[in-house]
C-alpha positions in Angstrom: 6.6 58.3 -110.5 7.1 61.6 -108.6 9.1 59.6 -106.0 11.8 58.2 -108.3 12.4 61.6 -109.5 13.2 63.1 -105.9 15.6 60.1 -105.2 17.7 60.9 -108.5 17.8 64.5 -107.7 19.1 63.7 -104.1 21.8 61.4 -105.3 23.1 64.2 -107.8 23.2 66.6 -105.0 25.3 64.1 -102.9 27.9 63.7 -105.5 28.2 67.3 -106.4 29.2 68.5 -102.8 32.1 66.2 -102.8 33.4 67.4 -106.3 32.9 71.2 -105.0 35.0 70.5 -102.1 37.9 68.8 -104.0 37.8 71.8 -106.5 38.0 74.4 -103.7 40.9 72.7 -101.9 42.9 72.5 -105.1 41.9 76.3 -106.1 43.0 77.3 -102.4 46.5 75.1 -102.9 46.9 77.1 -106.1 46.2 80.3 -104.5 48.6 79.7 -101.6 51.3 78.6 -103.7 50.8 82.0 -105.6 51.1 83.8 -102.3 54.1 82.1 -101.0 56.0 82.7 -104.5 55.0 86.5 -104.5 56.3 86.6 -100.7 59.6 85.2 -101.6 59.8 87.7 -104.6 59.2 90.6 -102.4 61.7 89.4 -99.8 64.4 89.0 -102.4 63.6 92.5 -104.0 64.0 94.0 -100.5 67.4 92.3 -100.0 68.6 93.5 -103.5 67.5 97.0 -102.4 69.3 96.7 -99.2 72.5 95.7 -100.8 72.1 98.4 -103.4 71.7 101.0 -100.6 74.8 99.5 -98.7 77.0 99.7 -101.8 75.9 103.2 -102.6 76.8 104.2 -98.9 80.2 102.6 -99.6 80.7 104.4 -102.9 79.7 107.7 -101.1 82.3 107.1 -98.2 84.9 106.2 -100.6 84.1 109.3 -102.7 84.2 111.4 -99.8 87.7 110.1 -98.7 89.0 110.6 -102.2 88.0 114.1 -102.5 89.5 114.6 -98.9 93.0 113.5 -100.1 92.6 115.7 -103.4 91.8 118.7 -101.0 94.6 118.0 -98.8 97.1 117.9 -101.7 95.6 120.9 -103.5 96.2 122.9 -100.3 99.7 121.9 -100.3 102.3 124.9 -101.2 105.5 123.0 -100.9 106.1 119.6 -102.5 105.2 117.1 -99.8 107.8 114.8 -98.6 107.4 110.9 -99.5 108.2 107.8 -97.0 108.2 104.2 -97.4 106.1 103.9 -94.2 103.5 106.7 -94.7 104.7 108.8 -91.8 104.7 111.7 -94.2 101.1 111.3 -95.6 102.7 110.5 -99.0 103.8 107.3 -99.6 106.7 106.4 -102.1 105.6 104.7 -105.1 104.9 101.0 -104.6 106.5 100.9 -101.3 103.6 99.2 -99.8 103.7 96.3 -102.4 104.9 93.2 -100.3 105.8 91.3 -103.7 107.0 93.5 -106.5 107.5 90.3 -108.6 104.0 89.2 -109.1 101.5 91.0 -111.2 99.4 92.5 -108.6 99.4 96.0 -107.4 99.4 96.6 -103.6 95.6 97.4 -103.4 94.7 94.2 -105.2 96.8 92.0 -102.7 94.4 90.3 -100.3 96.5 91.4 -97.3 95.8 94.7 -97.9 92.3 94.6 -98.5 91.2 94.3 -94.8 90.0 97.2 -92.6 92.8 96.3 -90.3 95.4 97.2 -92.8 93.8 100.5 -93.9 93.1 101.4 -90.0 96.9 101.0 -89.5 98.2 102.5 -92.7 95.5 105.0 -94.4 94.5 108.2 -93.4 91.2 108.2 -91.9 88.4 110.6 -92.9 86.1 111.4 -89.8 82.5 112.3 -89.8 81.2 110.2 -92.5 77.6 109.2 -91.2 75.9 105.9 -92.0 78.9 103.6 -92.6 80.5 100.8 -90.5 83.9 102.3 -90.2 85.4 105.7 -91.5 86.8 105.8 -94.8 90.6 105.8 -95.3 92.8 107.1 -98.1 96.4 106.4 -99.1 98.5 108.9 -101.3 101.5 107.7 -103.5 103.8 109.8 -105.6 103.9 108.4 -108.9 106.4 110.6 -110.8 107.4 114.2 -111.3 108.3 116.2 -114.4 110.5 119.1 -114.3 111.2 119.7 -118.0 109.1 120.0 -121.1 107.5 123.4 -120.2 108.7 125.1 -123.5 106.1 127.7 -123.4 107.8 129.5 -120.7 111.2 129.6 -122.1 112.4 133.1 -122.7 109.6 134.6 -120.6 111.5 134.7 -117.4 109.2 132.3 -116.0 110.8 129.4 -114.0 109.9 125.9 -114.8 107.7 124.4 -112.3 107.7 120.8 -110.9 104.5 118.8 -111.6 104.0 115.8 -109.4 101.6 112.9 -110.3 100.0 111.4 -107.0 98.0 108.5 -107.0 95.1 108.5 -104.4 93.4 105.1 -103.2 90.5 105.6 -101.3 88.6 102.7 -99.4 84.9 103.0 -98.0 82.6 100.7 -96.3 78.7 100.7 -96.2 76.4 100.3 -93.4 77.9 96.9 -92.9 81.5 95.8 -93.4 80.5 93.3 -96.2 80.1 96.2 -98.9 83.7 97.7 -99.6 84.3 100.2 -102.5 87.9 101.2 -103.6 88.4 104.3 -105.7 91.6 105.7 -107.4 92.5 108.8 -108.9 95.4 110.4 -110.4 96.3 114.0 -108.9 98.5 116.4 -110.6 99.9 119.3 -108.7 102.6 122.0 -109.9 105.1 123.1 -107.0 107.6 126.0 -107.1 
């Protein structure tokens, strides 16, 4: 009788070895899939962080360019002359618009949204670190107002001309893929 019990115990042990092996392989497969999934997630998060850093660099470059243009205008004592080709630093309003009949402004036109166009027509702001290309700006004269300053009537003060300028700035990030354009309206009074 003792012999029979040993035989049954040996058969149970033999069957259990195969079941444990299959269970371990399935468990290892699940762990591998979880590891691969978390690695893909980490790589995606790193790409997103890199893109955000690239966008921030482009934004900061465009902001620097915008500030540079505002500083240049703020330092002008006399009313700057305008030109249709930008040779005077201040462009005539909408002189860059290739097709005035369409509803797009010149800065929205795809032919103007290239680094080559900005290198040829914009004013470069040198010394910006961490960007692929130096940022540029374009200044346009929008309008001027010479009347409407009634508070100075009778005081002996002369009416001053107020000129509205539109500044468009373009900056790139670490690579040329991230591009940011900013605009501001700058008002300056001239004698």
